[in-house]
C-alpha positions as CSV (number, residue, x, y, z in Angstrom):
1,M,-12.2,-1.3,-11.4
2,K,-8.4,-1.5,-10.9
3,A,-6.7,-1.6,-7.2
4,I,-3.4,-1.3,-5.8
5,F,-3.3,-2.7,-2.2
6,L,-1.0,-0.8,0.0
7,D,0.9,-1.5,3.0
8,V,2.5,1.4,4.6
9,D,5.5,0.3,6.8
10,G,8.5,-0.5,4.2
11,V,6.5,0.6,1.3
12,I,6.0,4.3,1.7
13,C,7.3,4.6,5.2
14,T,10.8,3.5,4.5
15,E,14.1,3.9,6.4
16,Q,14.8,7.0,4.0
17,S,11.6,8.7,5.0
18,L,12.2,8.0,8.7
19,N,15.6,9.2,8.6
20,L,14.6,12.4,7.0
21,A,11.9,13.0,9.3
22,L,14.6,12.5,12.1
23,E,16.9,15.2,10.5
24,K,13.7,17.7,10.2
25,D,12.7,17.0,13.8
26,Q,9.3,15.7,12.5
27,D,7.3,13.4,14.5
28,I,4.9,10.6,13.3
29,Y,2.1,13.1,13.3
30,N,3.5,15.2,10.6
31,M,6.0,13.3,8.9
32,E,6.5,12.9,5.2
33,F,6.6,9.8,3.3
34,D,9.2,8.3,1.0
35,R,9.3,10.8,-2.0
36,R,10.0,8.1,-4.6
37,S,7.5,5.6,-3.6
38,L,5.0,8.2,-3.5
39,K,5.9,9.2,-7.3
40,Y,5.7,5.7,-8.7
41,L,2.5,5.3,-6.6
42,K,1.0,8.4,-8.5
43,K,2.2,7.4,-11.7
44,L,0.7,4.1,-11.5
45,M,-2.5,5.5,-10.3
46,E,-2.6,8.0,-13.2
47,K,-1.7,5.2,-15.9
48,T,-3.9,2.7,-14.7
49,G,-6.8,4.4,-13.1
50,A,-6.5,2.4,-10.1
51,V,-8.1,3.1,-6.6
52,L,-5.8,2.7,-3.7
53,V,-6.7,0.2,-0.9
54,L,-5.0,0.4,2.6
55,S,-4.2,-3.2,3.4
56,S,-1.6,-2.1,6.0
57,S,-2.1,-2.7,10.0
58,W,-2.1,1.0,10.0
59,R,-6.0,0.8,9.1
60,D,-6.7,-0.3,12.7
61,G,-6.3,3.4,13.2
62,I,-9.4,4.5,10.9
63,G,-12.0,5.9,13.3
64,S,-10.1,5.8,16.4
65,D,-11.2,8.2,18.9
66,D,-7.5,8.5,20.5
67,P,-6.3,11.9,19.7
68,E,-2.8,10.7,18.8
69,T,-3.8,7.9,16.4
70,R,-6.3,10.2,14.8
71,A,-3.3,12.6,14.2
72,V,-1.4,9.7,12.5
73,M,-4.1,8.6,10.3
74,D,-4.9,12.4,9.5
75,N,-1.3,12.8,8.2
76,L,-1.3,9.5,6.2
77,F,-4.6,10.3,4.5
78,G,-3.5,14.0,4.2
79,R,-0.2,13.1,2.5
80,L,-1.7,10.8,0.2
81,A,-4.3,13.3,-0.9
82,E,-1.7,16.0,-1.4
83,N,0.2,13.4,-3.7
84,G,-2.7,13.0,-5.8
85,T,-3.3,9.4,-4.6
86,P,-6.2,9.8,-2.3
87,L,-7.0,6.9,0.0
88,D,-10.8,6.0,-0.2
89,H,-10.7,2.1,0.4
90,W,-9.3,-0.2,3.0
91,T,-9.6,-3.8,3.5
92,P,-11.9,-5.2,6.3
93,L,-10.2,-6.3,9.7
94,I,-10.3,-9.9,10.1
95,Y,-9.1,-10.9,13.4
96,Q,-9.0,-14.6,13.0
97,G,-7.4,-14.4,9.4
98,G,-4.3,-13.0,7.6
99,R,-3.7,-10.0,5.3
100,D,-4.5,-12.5,2.3
101,D,-7.9,-13.3,3.9
102,E,-8.6,-9.3,4.2
103,I,-7.6,-8.7,0.6
104,L,-9.8,-11.7,-0.6
105,A,-12.8,-10.2,1.5
106,W,-12.4,-6.8,-0.1
107,L,-12.2,-8.4,-3.4
108,R,-15.4,-10.2,-3.0
109,D,-17.2,-7.1,-2.1
110,N,-15.4,-5.1,-5.0
111,P,-14.8,-7.1,-8.0
112,C,-11.5,-5.9,-9.9
113,E,-10.6,-6.5,-13.4
114,A,-7.0,-6.4,-12.1
115,Y,-5.2,-5.5,-9.0
116,V,-1.5,-5.5,-7.5
117,I,-0.4,-5.8,-3.9
118,F,2.6,-3.9,-2.5
119,D,3.9,-5.3,0.6
120,D,7.3,-5.9,2.5
121,N,6.0,-9.1,4.1
122,E,5.5,-12.3,2.2
123,Y,2.1,-12.9,3.3
124,F,1.2,-14.1,-0.1
125,R,3.6,-16.8,-1.0
126,E,1.1,-19.2,0.2
127,A,-2.1,-17.8,-1.2
128,P,-1.9,-19.1,-4.9
129,E,-4.9,-16.6,-5.8
130,L,-3.0,-13.6,-4.8
131,E,0.6,-14.7,-5.4
132,R,1.0,-13.6,-9.0
133,H,-0.4,-10.0,-8.1
134,F,2.0,-9.7,-5.2
135,V,4.9,-7.3,-5.7
136,Y,7.5,-7.6,-2.9
137,I,8.8,-4.3,-1.4
138,E,12.2,-4.3,0.0
139,D,11.6,-2.6,3.3
140,S,14.7,-0.2,3.2
141,Q,14.2,0.8,0.0
142,G,10.2,1.4,-0.7
143,I,8.9,1.1,-4.4
144,D,11.4,1.5,-6.7
145,L,11.5,1.6,-10.8
146,W,11.5,-2.4,-11.1
147,D,8.3,-2.5,-8.5
148,Y,6.6,0.1,-10.4
149,L,7.2,-1.9,-13.9
150,K,6.0,-5.3,-12.2
151,A,2.9,-3.6,-10.6
152,L,2.0,-1.9,-14.0
153,R,2.5,-5.2,-16.1
154,V,0.0,-6.6,-13.3
155,L,-2.6,-4.0,-13.5
156,E,-2.5,-4.4,-17.5
157,G,-3.4,-7.8,-17.0
158,R,-0.1,-10.0,-17.3
159,L,0.4,-11.3,-14.0
160,L,3.7,-12.1,-12.6
161,P,5.2,-15.8,-13.1
162,P,4.6,-18.1,-10.2
163,R,7.4,-18.2,-7.8
164,R,9.2,-21.5,-7.4
């Protein structure tokens, strides 16, 4: 199995998609996500057969009884499904750890031949076992061509060089 760990804010929910939602008078319950980011995500999944794993703090809302939170999550899952990038996996919540611990826990339970992490925060700089799988996303831009190419490289088994 191959996996793509997905943060939402800054990766598919970008400045551009938020501005578009404001222009269309959409609220967070039915907003669209960044089209370019979704296009590259779909292309990456089709090309590599990778599954999508939610590693974002948004996963706190999975299974919520709160109607507003459920609406936000239904929109996220629905938009990703419509895009052909279904979201069937998510990392566990580890309140005493960080996002790196959550990804490592998911990987222990779901061994992968290759994986890539899309995030707009640099949680993984201090996690050597994850660092070379991490593609930093500029939060105002979302996934661009260069991010896609880096991720493709990682999912093809050619890890990124260590950062200095």
